[in-house]
N, C-alpha and C positions, 0 to 999 in steps of 0.2 A: 203625833198626828199633825196634819196640815191645819193651820188656823182657819183659812178661808178656802176650802177645797172647791166651793162653787165658783170662785173667781178664776180658777186655773184648771180647767178640764184637762188640758194637755198634760200638766204635771201629775194629776191624779191618774190618768191613763198610763203614764210612764211608771208610776209607783205600782199600779195594778199589774202591769206586765212583769216588773221585777219580782214581785211576790209570786206570781205564777211560775216564772222560770225557776225560782227557788223551791217550788213544790209546796209553798205555804198557801194552800188553796182556801183554808178556812179564814186566814187573815185577809186574803184577797176578797173573800165574800163579805167580810165585815166592812172593808173599805167600800166595796160596791154598794152595800146597803146604805152607807152613810153619805154617799155622793148625791148631792141635790140635782146634779146634772149628769146625764149619761148620753153617749152617742153610740153609733154602731161599733166603733172600736172597743168601747167599754164592754158591751155585751159579747162581742166576738172573742175578746180576750178571756173572759171568765168561762164562757162555754168551752173554749179550747182547753183551758186549764183543767176543767172538770174531766174532759175526755182523756187528757194526758195522764191524769192521776187514776184513771180507771173508774171514775164515778160517773158512769154513763147515764144512770137514771137522773142524777142531779143535773147533768148537762142537758138532757132531753127536756126536763121540767123548765129550765131556763130558756131553752130554745123555743118551747111552745109559748112561753110568756111574752117573748120579745115580738112586738108588733111591727118593728121596722126592719125585719129580716132583709138582707140583701144577698147577692150571689155568694159573697164571702162567708156569710153566716151558714148558708146551706152547704157550701163546700167544706167548711170546718166540721159540720155535723157528719157529713158523709165520710170524711177522712177519719174522724174520731171513732165512729162505729167500726170502720174497716180495721183500724189499728187495734181495736179491742176484740177482734175476731168475730164481730157480729155483722158479717158481710151481707146477710139477708136484709137487715134493717137499713144498712147503708144503701142497698140497691132500691129499696122502697122510697127512701128520701130522695135519691137521685131521680127516680121516675116522677116524683111530685114537684121537683124544682120548677118554679115559674120561668126561669131562664137559666141557661147554662153557658159557661165560657170554657175556654180551652183548659183552664186550671181544674174545673169541675170534672171534665172528661178524664183528665190525667189522674185525678184523685181516685176515681172509680176504677180505672184500669189498674192503677197501682195497688188499690185495695184488693182486687181479685188476685193479682200476682202475689202480693204479700201473704195471702191466705191459701196459697197453693192451688187455686182454681185458675190455672193458666189458660185453659180452653175458653172459659167465660171471658177472661181478660182479652184474649185474642179476638173473640167475637165482637166485643165492644170496641176494641182497637180498630177493627175493620169498618165499623159503623161511624167512626169519628168524622165529623165534617171537615176538620182540619187537624193537622198534627204538627208538633215541633219536636226538637231533639229529645226533650223530656219524655214525650209520649213514647218514642222509640226506645229510650233507655228503660222506661218502666216495663215495657213488654220484654225487652231483652233480659232485664233482671229477673222477671218471672220465669222465663225459660231456664236461665242459669240456676236459679234456686231449686228448680225441680229436676236439675241435671239433664235437661233435654237439650244437649249441646248442639246436636245436628240442626234442630230448628232455630236455636239461638244463632248459630253461624249463618244459616240461610237469611235470617232477619237482618243480622249485622251486615252481611254483604250487600243487602238491598237498601241500606239506609241512605237517604239523600244527603244527610249531613251527620258527621260523627264528631263528638268532642272527647275530651280526655276521660270523662265518665264512661263513655261507651267502651273504650278500649280497656279500662280498668275492670269493668263488669265482666267482659269476656275473659280477661286473664284470670280473675277470681273464679269464674265458672269452671275453667279448665283445671285450676288448682283443686277445687272441690271434688272433682271426679278423678283426681289423681293423674291427669294427663299433663304432667309438668313440662314435658317437652313442647307440647303445643302452646302452653302458656308462654314459654320463652319465645317461640316463633312469633306469636301474636305481639309480644312486647317489641321484638325487633322490627316488625312491620310498622308499629306505631312510631318508632324512632325514625324510620324512613319517611313517614308522613310528616315529619317535622314537629311532632308533639313533644312538649317539655313535661317531664314527670312532676307530679305533685306528691304530697305525703302519702295519700291513699294508693297511688300508683306504685310508688316505691315499695310500700309495705306488701302489696299484692305480688309484685314480681319477685321480691326477696323471699316470700313464702314459697314460690315455685322453685327458685334456685336452691333453697335449703334442701329440697328433695333430690335435686339433680346430682348432688355430690361432686360438684365441679368447682374447685376453689378459685379458678381463674374468673369464673362468672361473678362470684362474690366480689373479687377484687375489682372487676370492671364496674360493677354497680356502685362500689364504694367511691371509685374515682369519678363516676358520673354524679354522685351525690355531692362531691366536693365542687365540681364545676357548676352545679346549679344551686350551691349554697345550702343544700339540705343536709350536709354533713353535721351541721350544728343543731339540726332538729332532733330532739331527744327521742321522738317516736321512730324516725327513720334510723337513727343511730342504734337504737335497741334492736330494730329489725336486722340491721347489718350484723350486729353482735350475735344475734340468734343464728343467723345463717352461718357464721364462722363456727360457732360452738356445735351446731347440729351436723356440721360436716366433719366433726371429729378433729378439727384443727385448733388445738388449744393455744398454741403459741401466738398465732396471729390474732386470736380472740383476745388474749391477755393484752397484747400490744394495743389493739384497737380500744379496749376498755380503758386502759390507762391514759389514752390520748383523748378520750371523750370530753369535750368542753362542759357538757352538762349530762348528769345522770339522773334518771328517775328510779323509782323503786323496782321497776321491771328490769332496768339495766343491772342493778345489783343482784336481783334474784336470778337473772339469766346466767350471770357469771358464777354464782354459787352453785347453780345446777350443773354448769359445765364442768367445774372442778369435781363435783360428786360423780358425774357420769364417767369421768376419766379415771376414777378410782383414787382421786386425791382428796380424801375427806378432810385431812388436816388443813389443807389449803382452803377448803370450803369454810371450815370453822374460823380460820384466821380472817378470811374476807368478811364473814358474817359479823365478826367483832368490830370491823371497821365501818360498818354501815352507819351513816350519820344519825339516822333515826330508825329504831327498830319498829317497823310497821308490821301489820298482819301478814303482808305479802312476803317480807324478808324472813319472818319467823316460819312461815309456811314452807318457804324454800329450804330452810335449814332443817326443818322437821322432815321434809321429804328426803333430804340427803342422808340423814341418820337412818331412816327406814330402808333406803336403798342399800345401805351397808350392813343391814341386819341389826342395827342398834335401835331396836324398836322401843325399848324402855326409855331411852333418852328422847326419842321422838314423842312418846306419850307425855313425858314430863314437860317438854316444851309446849305441847298442845294444851295441857291443863293450865298453863300459865298465860295463855292468850286470853285476854278479858272478854272480847267479843269475836269469837272465831267466825269467819265468813264461811259461806258454803264451800268455797275453794279449800279452805283449811280443813273442814270436816271431810271433804273428799280426799284430801291428801292423807289424812289419818286412816281413813277407810282403805285406800289403796295400799298404804304401807302395811297394814295388817294382812291384806289379801296377798300381796307380793311375798310376804314372809310365811305364807301358809297358815296363818292364824285366822281361820274363817269364822270361828265362834266370836272372836273379838271384833272382827270386821262386821259381823251381823249385829253385834251390840251397838257399835257406832252408827250403823245404818238406821237402826230403829230409834236411836236417840236424836237423830238429826232433826232440828227444828224445821228446816227447809231442804228439800231434795231437788236436784235438777237432773238432766239427762246423764251427766257425768257420774253422779252418785249411783244411778241404776246400772250404768255401764260397768262401774268398778266392782260392784257386788256380784253382778252376773258373771263378769270375767273371773273374779276370784273363785267363785264356786266351780266354774267350768275348768279352770286351770288346776284345781286342787281335788279333782276326782269326785266332785259333787254335782254331776251333770244334771240329775233330776231336779235339784234345787234351782240350778241356773235356769232351767226351762220353766219352772213354776214362777220364778221371779219375772221372766219375760212376759208370761201370761198375765201376772198381776199388773205389770206396767201397761200392757195393752188394754186391760179392763178399765184402767183409769182414763182411757181415751187419749193417751199420749203416744205419739209416734216414736218407736224406739230409735235410738241413734244408730249410726253405722257400726259403731263399736259393739253395741248391745246385740245387733243382728249377727255380727261376726262371731262373738263369743257364744251365742246360742247355737249357731251352726257348728261350732267346734264341739259343744256339748253333745249335739246330736251325733256327730261323728264318733265321739268317745263311746257312746252306748249303742250305736247302730240304730238310732231312732229315725228311720227313713221317713215314715209318715209325718212325724213332727217336723222333720226337715223340709218336707214338701209344703207343709202349712206355712212355715216361716218364709219359704221361697215365695209363696203366693202373697204374703204380707209385704215382702220387699217390693214386689211388682206393683201392688196397690199404692205404695208410698213413693215409688220411683227410685228406691234405694238399690235395686238390683244392678244399676249401672255404675255404682260406686265400685272401684277396683277391689277394695278390701272385702266388700260383701260378695262380689263376684268370685274372688279367690276362695272365700269361705265356702261358697256353694260348690265350687269344683272339688275342694277337699272333702266336704261332707258327702257328696254323691260318690266320690271315689272310694272312701272308706266304707260306705254302705254298698259297695260293689255294683253301683248303678251307672255303668259307663255311658249309656245312651244319654242320660241327663248331663253327664260331664261334658260330652261333645256339644250338646245343645246349648248349655250355659256358655261354654267357651266361644262357640261360633257367634253367639248373639251379643257378646261383650263389646261395647262401643270403644272401650279403651283396653287393649291387651298390653299391660306392662310386663316387665320382666318377671314379676312375681306370678302373674297369671300363667305365663309359659312354664315357669318352674313348678307351679301347682299341678298343671296338666301332666308334665313329665313324671312327677312324683305319683300322681294318681294312676297313670298308665303302668308304672313300674310296680306299684303295690298290687295291681291286679294281673301281674305276670304278662302284661302286653309289652314286652321288651322291644320288639321290632317297631311298634307304633310309637313308643317313647323315643326311640332313636330317630325316627322320621321327624317327630315334633322338635327334637333337639336340633336337627339339621336345618329346620325351617326357621328357627328363632332369628329375628332380626338382630338381636344383640344378646350376648351371654355374659353372665357374671359368675363368680366363684360358686354360687349356690347352684346354678345351672349345671356346671361341670360336675360338681359333687353329687348332685342328684342322679346324674347319668352314671357316674362311676359306681355309686352305691347300688344302683339297679343291677349293674353287671355283677358286682360282688355277691349280692343276695341271690342272683340266679346261678351262681357257681361258675360264671364266665370270667375267671381271674385274668386270663391273658388279655381279653378285650378291655378289662378295667385298667390294666397297666398301660395298654396302648393309648387309651383315652387320657390317662394321667399325663403321659408324655406329650400328647397333643395340647393339653391344657397348659403345660409349662412352656411349650413352644409358642403358644398364643400370648404368653406374657401374663397370664392370670396367676395370681399368688394364692397358693392353697390356704385354706383355713383349718381349724382343728378337726372339723368333720371330714374334710378331704384326707388329711393325714391319717386319721383313725381308720377310714375305709381302706386306704392303700396298705396300711400296716396289717389289717385283717387279711388282705389278699396275699401279702408276703408270707404271713403265718400259714395260710392254707396251702401255699405252694412250697413252704419250707425254703423260700428264697432269702437266705440269711444275708448274703452280700448286699442285695438290693435293699433289704430292710434296714441295714446299717446305714446305707446312703440316705434313706428317708429319715432316719433318726438324726443324721447330720444336718439335713435340710431343716428339720423341725427346730433344731438348736439355733441355726442361723436366723430363722424367722421368729425366734423367741416363743415358739409354741411348745417346746419340750416340757415346760413347767405347767402346761394346761393339764387339768385333772384327767380329762377324757383321753388326751394323747398319752399321758403317763400310764393310764390303765391299759391302753392298747399296746404300748411298748412292752409292758410286763407280759401280757398274753402272747405277743409276737415272739419275744425272746424265748419264752418257755416252749412254745410250739416249734421253734427252730432248734430246740435242744441246747440253748445257750444260757449259762448261769448269769449273764449280764442282767437278767431280769431282777436279781437281788440288788444289784447296784442301782438300777432305776428306782426300785422300791425305796431304798434307803435315802435317795436324793430327792424324792418328791416332797415339795413344801407342804402339800396338803393331801390327805387320803380320805377316801370314803369306804363304805363297806365293800363296794365293788373292787376297790384296790386290794383289800385284804383277801377277798375271795379269789381274785386273779392269781395271787401268790399261792394260796392254798391249792387251787386247781393245778397250777404249774408243778407244785411239789408232788401232787398225786400223779400227774402225767410222767414225771421224771423218776418216780419211785422213791422220792425223798420223804419217807415216812417220819423220821425223827425231826427233820427240818420243819415239816408241816406242824408237828406237835409244838415245836418251839414258836413258830409264827402264831399259832392259835393262842398260846399262853401269853405272848406279847400283845396280841389283840385284846385279850381280856384285861391285861394290866393297863392298857390305854383306854379302857372303858368304852371300847367299840362293841356294840351289841351284834353278835353273829345272827345270821338268818338261816333259812332252810338250805340255801345254796352253800353257805359256809360249811355246814355239817356234812353235806354230800361230799364235798372235796376232801374234808378232813378224814372222813370214814374211808373214802376211796384210797387216800394216801396210806392209812393204817393197813388197809387190805393188801396193797401192793408191797408193803414192807413186812407183812406178817406180824403186825403189832396187835395181837388179839386182845390182850388185857386192856390196852389203851383204847381200842375201838369200842369195847363194851362200856368203858367208863364214859366216853364222850357220848355214846348213843343214849345212855341212861340220863345224862345231864341235860339233854335237849328239853325234855318236858319238866324235869325237876328244877333246873336252874334258870331256864329261859322261857318256859311256857310254850315251847314249840312242839307240836305233836308230829311225830315222825310220819313221813309220806312214803309212797312206794319206793322212791329212790334211796331213801335211808335204809329201808328194809333190804333192798337189793344189795346195798353195800355190805350190810352185816352178813347176809348169806354168802356173799363172795369172800368176805373176811374169814368166816368159819370154814367155808368149803376149801379155800386155798390152803388153809392150815391142816386140812385132812379131817376136820370134824364134820363129816358129811351128814351123819344122822342127827347130830345136834342142829345142823343147819336146816334139815328137813323138819325137825320138831319146832324150830323157831318159826318156820313158815306156817305150820299148822296152827301156831298160837297167835298169829298176827290178828289184830283187831279189825283190819281192813282186808278186803279180798286181794290176794296176791295177783299181780299182773304178770305179763310175759317176761318182763325184765327180771323180776324176782326169780321165777322158775328158770330162766335162762342162765342166771348166775349159778344156780345149783347144778344145772346140766354141764356148764363149763368146768365146775369143780369135779364132777363125775369123770369127765374126760381126762383131767389132770391126774386123778388117782385111779383111773381105769376101773371104776365101779359100774359094771354092766347092768346089774340088777336095778339099782336105784336110777341109773341113767335111762334105762328103758321106760320106767314108770314116769319119770319127769318129762322125757321126750314126748310120750303119748299125750300128756297134758298140753304141752306146747303145740303139738300138731293140731289140737282142737282150738287153741287160742289164736294162733296165727299160722294157718295151713300153708301160706305162700312164702314163709320166711325160710330161705334155703339154708341159713346158718344153723338152724336146729337139726336139720337132716344131716348136715355135714358133721356136726359134733357127735351125733349118735354113730355115724359111719366111722368116725375116727376111733371111738371107743371099741367098736367091733373089730376094726382093722388092727388096732394095737394088740388085740388078743387073738388074732388070726381067725376070727369068726367070719369067713368069707361068704358063707351062705346068707348070713344076716346082713352083711354089707350089700349083697345083691338085692335082698328084699327092700332095703332102704332106697337103693337106686331105682328100683322098679316103682316104688311108691312115689318117688319124686316125679318120675316120668308120667305115671298115671294122673297125677295131680297137676301136671304142667309146671312144675317148679324147676327153675334153672339155677344151677350153682353160680354165684357171683364170681366172675373171673378175678384172679389175683393179678394186680399190676403194681409196679413200682416206678418211681421217677427220681431223677437226679438233675440238679442244675449245674451246668458247666458253662462258664463265661456268659452268664445271663441268658442262657438258652436251656429250656427244659427238655429232657430226653426221657421218654416213658417206655416201659417194657412190660409186655404180657408174659405169662409163663409159657415157655416154648416159643417165644417170639422170634421170627426170622425176617422181620420187615425193616429192621434198622439198617442204615447204610453201612454200618461197621459189623454186620452180623458175622461174617466169616472170621474176622480176627477175634471178635468177642468169644465165639464158640471154641476156636482153637486154643485161645489163651485160657479159657475156663477149663477145658479138658486137661491142659498141661498143669494148671494150678491144682486141679482136683487130684491128679496123680501125685503131685508134690506134697499135698496135705496128707494124703493117705500114707505116704512114706514117713511122715512125722507123727503118726498115731491117730489121725482122723478116721473114724469109722462111720459111714453113712447110716443114718437111723431110718431103716426102711419101714418102720412101723407107721410112718407118716404118708405112705403110699397106699391108696385105697383100692388097689387091684390085686387079685390073687394071680400073680404072674411070677416069672422067674426072678431071682434076686438081681441078676445083672440088668434086667429090664427095669426093675424098681429103682436101682441106682441111677439109671439113665434118666428116669422121670424126675427124680429129685434134683439132678444136676442142673436142669434148666428152669428152676423156679425164678420168678421175676427179680427177686432181690439179689440172686447170685449173678444174673445177667447185668444188673445195674451196678453192682460193686466192681465187676470186672471192667465195665465201661469206665468207671471212675478211676480204676488203677491205670488204665491205658491213656487217659486224657487229663490227668492232673499231675503236678510235679511230685516227685518222690518225697515222702515224709509228710505231705499235707493230709489233713483229715478228709474223710469222705462222708457225705451226708446223703441218706436215702430216705424217701418217703414211701410208705406202702399202705394200700387201702385196707388190707385184711391183717389179721394177727399173724405174726411171723411164726413159721412152723419150727418144731424142735430141731430138725436137722439143719435148717438154715441158721438157726441160733448157734448151734455147735460149729458149723462151717465158718461163721463170722469170727468166732473166737480164735480159731486156728489161723485165719487169714491175718488178723492183727498181729499174731505172734510171729508168723513166718515172713510177712511183708513189712512189718514195722510201721503199720498205719493204724490210726484211730478210725473207727467206723461208728457213725451214729445212724441208727435206724428208728424212725418214728412209724410204728404200725398203727393199726386201727384202735389200739387200746392205750399204748404208752410208748415211752422212749426206751431204747436200749443203747447204752454207750459202751462199745467194745474197745478194749485197750489191753495190750500185753497178755492176750489169751484169756481174758475174763470179761464179764458183763456187769454193768452197774446194778442190774436187777438181782445179782447173786443167784441166778438161776431160779429165782422165786417169782414166777410169772405165769 
């Protein structure tokens, strides 16, 4: 203590101010009480200290006691109330002030702005008898904090004087609403006005550049920092480092970090995070061990890195050893659990937290929404709102995602209303969330309204609009929006390509993909996956292999989703390279195994499917319902009745999976193909669930194979009731009658179809020659090579008959002369396609044909003879499976 404080009032006031700055308010009060002499500075210092520490009642008591209040005292109280959110009391004091100066007016305007009442701030601002640049900046800050950037810009343009703070506030405002391009343009204008950046200005513009993904801009700002000697400022240096790391440029980030003359804990944590996000966890660990002092921040960064790589137990161990974890640390642990799908553990952390902030709520709401617990996410948002806290943009976005997940349109509307009340609807993330929510809830009017009123339409906004239009089958509108986009990225192109693929417009999808490459946009895994799906649907094997090569060059072939798509594509194209892809994949999930099982089923590889499934079991991969559908289908196509029964019974016994309609249909198909028709019927009757049309359809197909007219008629009658417009059921029954020469009954079926307005689906086949698809309908005469195709087919037909081929006229559904029946069979679409292939491909090369319907028995026999006589391999993918014809036989073993 001072020996004679009464002799040195100045020294006492200095000591009082120091204690106040350190937050030692009680010590400051003891000194105040001991001081024999006090002046206005003494009283104002302690009143301000009380307000700054949140002790507004103590501040007010001292304020009321002080008899010598001056304008500074009144201003300190106004400012104190405002900063503590008690803006009404601040205004009352402001009105009672015996005199006001410019600082008093600025304090009140700033108070309104800080508390979000920007309209009251503007009203007071307009009443001010005089203003200075601080007045304008306070008003500007209020508009920017409320994301009212149009009004902020108008005010900014009308300022009689601007300083560096004015420009920095505008830049930060644009960053907050996600308009990073405008933030950069504002910065460039400030440079043209001759302003020299300070620390805050550098940090603001570096924050904008971080999101622009332009390394040259980061390098420019680094050189500018060097010129202005801010390169040695640790705060600016860390901001530059962050800009490098978040642009995904690790090498320049490492070089910059190593050259930093001074590092703080944020520099170290930024670099640890950068290594982790680049997948280099070992480097992150090594850097963590070099940190001079292990602070809470560095430990939190390492904890986050462990969690990002799924090493959650190591993250938890580190967390438990932090003596006084900050709220940031608690949030990191919470987010780590949520990101790893461990929602129960995340909830436990959330409820244990001594203090929560907006990020805590955002993390738990996001965790629930992202992990299928949408109702809980929305309940948490309601809890947060009931606490009187305005949800963060992230919380709003996650809640909108939750609404989209469960189709909660009304809740989504309420959240939309809340975002409007808080001014959050202008944030680009919230706006994009609204677009996605309304689109998934199929409310396209509100999608258009939200998009049209967005103040900043970034590339994500356009992408969300395109995706929403596509999801609602508004493909033409999606394409119009795509063409209007001021700028496109890989997500834009991929969204449009996916839309065409999903709509079945494969040719348009491929054309768009070529346009994307010509534009210089590099595909991502989603693009490759969509294009591979297109190739698979078209059977475009050559193009698919080119895409595979491209994915290899781009380093995407090891991506899990691309690998799964490659397996599916190769199998759908009838290529066993799928097995090679499977064996080379560095990681597999259950979708990978299911893709191989489905491929085996499609190819008729029953034994191979059994081997794959047993390998799946040995690697402790749990099969799901889809796994068993593919496995049972493969057993059915290969006639593996005993194995099929064993796997069907193991579903519930060994895996707790109750069979669904698809599994029962596979078993009916398995039994029916093997000729156990009445066993299959009894199996259906004993089903614990109501058999659907797929189950009965499998039995009808078996009746056709084995020409069982009695059972076929009964089954068909059931199917006519279940799906009266399905032409396939009528055709199957007609086939059974026709195969037995029951022409009157065939006529009855055809009349029934006519009466019910049921049209038979036309059979068509297609073949790809030199990257061009050629399609053929049965009896087609529209192709440019029709004459030569027909003459060649007729000659080939006679040649095959000479070698033993006998047309199977049982597959013609008309009671006509035998010669006419043969003529009808001759011009089936797959025969036209195979002759076109023979005419337009080099001798000895395989021919691959796709067909929409099941290949008929006569065409199946025809293809076997063609391979033997012409020395060609023929692959046909029909609506059910693949047939690989070679040397007079088929891979199906005639069991199909």
